[in-house]
Phi, psi and omega in degrees: 000137183285159178291153178213178181283159178298322181295314180297321179293323184290329184266007174293145184306321181295319180291322178295322177297317178296323179298314179299317181296314183287327175294323176297318178296320179295322178295319178297317179297321179296320180292320178295324176295319178296321178296319178294326177294320176298318178297323179297321180291317182294311181292326177294319179295319179296318178295322179296321178295319178295320180294321179296319178295321180293320181296319182295320186265359182294151176283137180287151177246148178302137181302324181298335179278348184251317188210140176248158179302132179079352180287143179299133180273115181266160185298331182292345181277347181299129178072009173287134182276128184237152176242129183215146177242135180188195182231127178289144170251090188295335180294338180268007183300134177239147174259122181268121184263166173072028179247140181268139175213123180054039178081004181246144178236010183263010180251198186217145165276136181262112185249120183232137177286137176245120179278121186242132177281130178231167178302336181260009181120192182274133177240166183247123177251119175292130182233123173272108185283336181157194183242138180234136178284346181231161177282353179273106185237134178294153181298156177288159178304140179272158178078190183286136180231154174247122186240135173243130181195184183253139178281147176217147182289146175295160185256170175290154182297141176247215176284157181296132178303132181225135176054040176075019180229149178213161179247007180209147175258083187246124182302314179300321179290319180294330178299321180288337182267317186260343190085181184216189001288154183241141173291144182284342175249180176226169185246131175260116189292133169258309177220159177216150178224110006287166182292142180293122181288350182288343179061041182285153177285129181290154179259157175287158177297149176297154177240150179277148180296140177080010182276000183271355181231146175277121188295321183297311179294328177296321177293321177298319179299316179297321179297316180296321179293324176295319177299319179297317177295323179297322179297317178293318179296327178296318179298317181297322178295320178295323177296318179297318178295321179296319180292327180283346183096128181291144176293151181297149177289159179304127179097344180291127175080004179277151176290145179295150181291151178292148181195186180300146176086009180262013177089010179238159179247148179293334183262338185217107184281355182271351178083012178284147178279174181289337185268007182281137181286178182270007174076017183269348178077020181265004175076013179245162178240185180287354181274198180288155180289147179293145180291146181272112184264021173283139181252152178257124179257153179253143176087171181259000000 
């Protein structure tokens, strides 16, 4: 078949039929992918609820067993429940702005440094005591306190704290304000002993990134969408082959096989007859020798 344009090849009835068929297959793959995505969201939400319940009821671990001052905060520490004893420095309290709580963004996180005794001396642990709708917050408990809460990773640096307010819980920035050494993460209070007199609203436990989707179902969704794209790509490849001309079928254009009646002999491919001599010039052929007709005479 001769070459033709892609457009002419694409609008041929056979190609249009294949297009309809492959588009239907792609649509089915797309719907199955969407269904798997829905399953990923449902199963992910259920898993997140179970994880949140486990985090709330988990037994606290001593902070010293989880994190040391200046130590890198790894992702596995997020939402780990820690127990720590120390003394609040209420003069260092900062109000963190721009944070949402219960659908509101007009309040503040109350961030207070907790001085913690360590084998290397006193360190500073940033502690989010709770959320306040107003900037007027009662002082933190005086004296030694025992705090139970969830660990969270420190944030990137924001603007420099001014007038007791900041927009980020950043260890490097807090180091310049509070002194050090400072823990690289911070603690979100669940309970305290004695109870905080400020009566702040408690915060929910931190959540890990990517915990809202089920990874397995998400992978299944991606596979179905890839299959759908493959179906469309297959049609385009077939159109290109059609435009280039289909290759001949096996046997098309080949010479017929040799056989009887083609002017050749099974015994002699040169076409020589049976009576042809051997070319030695002795006057004989391949048959019997000619009789000798000389006669013998007697006497002289």
